Structures are given as structure tokens and as C-alpha cells.
C-alpha positions in Angstrom: 41.1 -55.1 42.8 41.9 -55.5 38.8 41.6 -58.1 36.7 41.6 -59.7 33.5 38.6 -60.8 31.5 38.2 -62.7 28.5 35.9 -61.3 25.6 35.9 -62.5 21.7 37.0 -66.5 23.4 36.7 -67.7 19.8 39.6 -65.1 18.4 43.3 -66.2 18.7 45.2 -65.2 20.8 42.0 -64.6 23.4 41.3 -60.8 24.3 41.8 -59.8 27.6 40.5 -57.1 28.7 42.1 -55.1 31.7 39.1 -54.5 33.9 39.1 -53.3 37.7 36.1 -52.8 40.8 35.7 -50.5 43.3 33.3 -49.9 46.0 31.4 -52.5 48.1 30.8 -55.7 46.3 27.0 -55.4 47.1 26.5 -51.9 46.2 24.3 -51.9 43.3 26.9 -52.0 40.0 27.9 -49.0 37.9 29.9 -49.4 34.7 31.6 -46.9 33.5 32.8 -47.2 29.6 35.4 -44.6 28.3 36.2 -42.7 24.7 37.9 -43.6 21.9 41.8 -44.3 22.7 41.2 -44.0 26.2 42.4 -45.9 28.7 39.7 -46.3 31.8 42.0 -44.6 33.5 40.7 -41.5 32.4 38.3 -41.9 34.7 39.8 -40.2 37.4 40.3 -41.8 40.8 38.9 -39.1 43.0 36.2 -39.1 40.7 35.6 -43.3 40.7 35.7 -42.7 44.2 32.9 -40.5 44.6 30.8 -42.7 42.6 32.0 -45.8 44.8 30.6 -44.4 48.3 27.1 -45.7 46.7 28.3 -47.8 43.8 30.1 -51.2 42.7 32.4 -49.2 39.9 34.0 -51.1 37.4 36.3 -49.6 34.9 38.5 -51.0 32.2 40.8 -50.6 29.0 39.0 -51.4 25.9 41.0 -52.9 22.9 43.7 -51.3 22.0 44.1 -48.8 25.3 46.1 -49.3 28.3 46.7 -53.3 29.2 44.3 -54.0 27.0 45.2 -56.3 23.7 46.7 -53.9 21.6 46.4 -55.8 18.1 44.1 -54.3 16.0 46.4 -54.5 13.1 46.6 -58.4 13.7 42.2 -58.7 14.5 40.5 -55.7 13.5 36.5 -55.0 14.3 33.9 -53.4 13.9 33.0 -50.2 16.9 29.9 -52.4 17.4 32.5 -55.1 19.1 33.6 -52.4 21.7 29.8 -52.5 23.0 29.6 -56.1 23.3 32.8 -56.0 24.9 31.2 -54.0 27.8 28.6 -56.6 28.1 31.1 -59.4 28.8 32.7 -57.4 30.9 29.3 -57.0 33.2 29.4 -61.5 32.6 32.9 -61.3 33.7 31.9 -59.6 36.9 28.8 -61.8 37.5 26.2 -58.1 37.0 23.4 -58.7 35.0 22.5 -55.3 35.1 24.2 -52.2 35.8 24.1 -48.4 35.6 25.9 -47.8 32.8 28.3 -44.1 32.6 29.4 -43.7 28.5 31.3 -40.3 27.9 32.3 -39.4 23.6 32.4 -42.9 22.4 31.4 -44.5 25.5 28.3 -42.6 25.5 27.5 -44.5 21.7 28.4 -47.7 22.9 26.2 -47.0 26.0 23.3 -46.4 23.0 24.1 -49.2 21.7 23.5 -51.1 24.9 20.7 -49.6 25.2 19.2 -50.5 21.7 20.7 -54.1 22.1 21.2 -55.2 25.5 18.5 -53.3 27.6 17.7 -56.0 29.7 21.2 -55.2 31.0 20.7 -51.8 32.3 19.2 -50.4 35.6 20.1 -46.7 34.1 22.2 -45.0 31.5 24.2 -41.5 31.6 25.1 -39.9 28.8 27.6 -37.1 28.1 30.2 -35.6 25.6 28.1 -37.9 22.8 26.1 -37.2 19.6 22.9 -39.5 19.1 23.0 -42.8 17.1 19.7 -42.1 15.2 18.8 -40.4 12.1 16.2 -38.2 13.8 17.1 -34.5 12.8 17.2 -32.5 15.9 14.2 -30.1 16.4 15.8 -27.0 16.6 17.2 -26.9 13.6 20.9 -28.3 12.5 23.2 -29.4 14.5 26.8 -27.5 15.2 30.5 -29.9 14.4 33.4 -30.5 16.2 35.1 -26.9 16.9 38.3 -26.2 14.1 40.6 -26.3 16.4 40.0 -29.5 17.7 39.4 -31.2 13.7 42.8 -29.6 13.0 44.7 -31.1 16.2 43.9 -34.3 15.0 44.3 -34.0 11.2 48.1 -33.9 12.3 50.3 -36.5 11.8 52.0 -37.8 14.9 55.1 -38.4 14.4 56.6 -41.8 15.9 59.3 -40.6 17.5 58.2 -38.8 20.3 59.9 -39.4 24.2 57.6 -40.0 26.9 57.8 -36.4 27.5 57.0 -35.1 24.2 53.9 -36.9 24.0 52.9 -35.9 27.4 53.4 -32.3 25.8 50.9 -33.4 23.1 48.5 -34.9 25.1 48.6 -32.4 27.4 47.5 -29.6 24.5 45.1 -32.3 22.8 43.6 -31.9 26.8 43.7 -27.8 26.4 41.3 -28.0 23.5 39.0 -30.6 25.1 38.9 -28.8 27.9 36.7 -25.8 26.8 37.5 -21.5 27.9 34.5 -21.7 30.8 36.9 -23.4 33.5 40.5 -22.6 34.4 42.7 -24.9 32.6 45.5 -26.9 35.3 47.7 -28.4 32.9 49.4 -30.1 35.6 46.3 -31.9 36.3 45.9 -33.2 33.3 49.7 -33.4 32.7 49.5 -36.3 35.9 46.7 -38.2 34.8 48.6 -39.0 31.6 51.6 -40.1 33.2 49.5 -42.1 35.1 48.1 -43.9 32.1 51.4 -44.5 30.2 52.7 -45.8 33.2 49.5 -48.3 33.3 50.1 -48.8 30.1 53.5 -49.6 30.0 54.1 -47.8 27.4 53.8 -44.1 25.3 53.0 -45.1 22.0 50.0 -43.3 19.9 46.6 -45.5 19.5 44.8 -45.0 16.4 42.8 -48.3 16.4 39.3 -46.7 17.7 39.4 -44.3 14.7 40.5 -47.0 12.0 37.8 -49.7 13.3 34.3 -49.7 10.8 31.9 -47.4 12.1 29.1 -49.0 10.2 25.8 -50.2 11.9 25.4 -48.1 14.6 22.9 -46.4 13.6 19.4 -47.4 16.1 16.7 -44.9 15.8 13.6 -46.9 16.7 15.5 -48.8 19.3 16.5 -45.3 21.3 12.8 -43.9 20.4 11.5 -47.0 22.4 14.0 -46.6 24.9 12.7 -47.9 27.9 15.5 -47.1 30.5 15.8 -44.3 32.7 18.6 -42.3 30.9 19.8 -39.5 31.7 21.9 -36.8 29.6 24.5 -34.1 30.9 25.0 -31.1 29.5 27.9 -29.2 29.1 28.6 -25.8 27.9 31.8 -25.6 27.1 31.8 -28.8 25.2 33.8 -28.8 21.6 33.1 -31.6 20.1 29.5 -32.7 20.8 28.7 -28.7 21.7 25.2 -27.9 23.0 22.5 -28.9 21.1 23.4 -32.4 21.0 22.2 -32.9 24.8 18.7 -31.3 23.7 18.7 -33.8 20.4 19.2 -37.1 22.5 16.5 -36.1 25.0 14.4 -35.8 21.8 15.7 -38.6 20.4 16.0 -41.2 22.7 12.8 -42.6 25.3 12.8 -41.9 28.5 15.4 -39.1 28.8 15.9 -36.1 30.8 18.9 -33.4 30.7 20.8 -32.3 33.2 24.3 -29.5 33.4 27.0 -29.2 34.7 28.4 -25.5 34.9 31.8 -25.0 33.4 31.7 -28.9 31.8 33.6 -29.5 28.5 35.1 -32.5 26.9 37.0 -33.5 30.0 36.6 -34.2 33.6 38.8 -31.8 35.8 38.5 -31.8 39.3 36.1 -28.7 39.5 33.5 -30.9 37.8 33.9 -33.6 39.7 31.6 -33.1 42.6 28.7 -31.3 40.6 29.0 -34.7 37.7 29.1 -37.2 40.6 25.8 -35.9 42.2 24.2 -35.2 38.7 24.9 -38.9 38.3 24.0 -40.8 42.3 20.6 -38.3 42.0 20.0 -40.7 38.6 21.0 -44.3 39.8 19.1 -43.5 43.3 15.8 -42.7 41.5 
């Protein structure tokens, strides 16, 4: 079932986020939080349905993605506001506490929820993300983002691309994020992005989250005190927060354990759906 959720009601005009729920309405709720510039449809339908076999799964479009308002230039906001949006989504669906799964920036937003709203979480799952902590990694220096990914992100995107050219650009992006341990199926990512463009209603490029103020995100002490059961997914082909970033998360966030999903990168190809869902469901079921 799809609906729109009002957040930041004091603003004019209202910020209304697109959201959807799947699964039995009386099942334990599970909130999916996507990464930067990513619609909620970035969680593939078949993967979402695997989770919905045991949960009431809620996914949504961040501000400036999908069918939610694209209004950053008129009403700029900090990244921390996106975490408060997640709380507003739970409120709108009448959910007091939920299992929360976050990918990439969504993993950082989930850490903000762990620190600022632990009473709203039953559990947390983090993947493809870095720690919001000043505590250094005990194993030494952490690796940075792969140079090829940084180079692609630095390239200016023309504003006159056709829909097919934009799909080509997005597939090239996914090729790098996918990693090199699993075969790359361009048709899968092209179909995913075509569905997102159809859902959004246009193929414009969004840069709002990259321009949003990221100050005030560190939660070193609160994460160290965390008591919410937390799972960190280690992806061996991860090019943005490669290993040992997951081990660092486990060091700085209390109550955390790590599980590896073989072959996984910074993406959700069909090969990882079942093992990833099994890991998440094992965590939430415990």
C-alpha cells in the first residue's frame, strides 16, 4: 500500500514523503532506509518481498528523491533532518518501535537513530557505511573510497541527457559500486533504474544530499553506549566503505556483531538477495 507522509509540518509548503508498506499489517515492522540520492525503490521488489514474508516492511523516498519533494534549493536542510524524517515515517504508520535496515547514507541515518532515538528501534542492520565515531580503528588506518568511484563522482553530469543516456550513466555508476566478485548484469540495473525513473516521473539528476550540511553527525559516546542489537553486514567487494570498515563499526557501536555476505559490494544484485535476507531475518528473529 502506498501513501504520502507529512514531515516537517511547520514548513511551507508541507514536505510530503512517498512511502509504501508490504507484508502482514500485524507483523513486526521493519523500516528500510536507502542511501544518498536514492529512491526507496532502490530496495528491489523481490528483496523487499523476502523480508515482507516475516515483517511489515516500510520503505520510502527521502526528500529530493522519487516522488518526494525535490525542493532543496528552496528549503535546504542538514543531513540530520533525514534521520528525523525516518522517525516521522514511523509515526505516520503508527509504529512505536521497528527493526531498521540502512544502506550507505541510510546506514549513517540508522546510526543517528541508534544514538538519538534508541527507544524507537527493536534492532538495527548497517551495510555499506562508515562509523559516526571519532574513535580510531584498532587495526590501523581505514581505507578510503576506491579512486574509480571518486573519479566518477567528480565528473560533471550534463543537464541535457536523454532518458536513455541517463540510464547509461546510472548503469556505469552501478558497475563500479557492484564490485568485482560477482558477475555484473547490466540489464538488472538498467531495469531497476528505469523503474525508478518511471516512479519519479523524470530522469533529472539529484545532487541535494551531496550539498546538504553534514555537520553535527558524530555520535561517538552515544554509539559506544548502544544497547540496541545491531548487525553489521560485511561486503567483501565494497568499494565505498571497504573492509575493515564493518569491523570498525563493531568496535565503536555497542551490542554489535558482523556477518559477511559473500561477493557483495555497494549494491543489491539478485545474487545477494537470499543470503542478505537470511542474515537480516536471523538478526530480527533473534
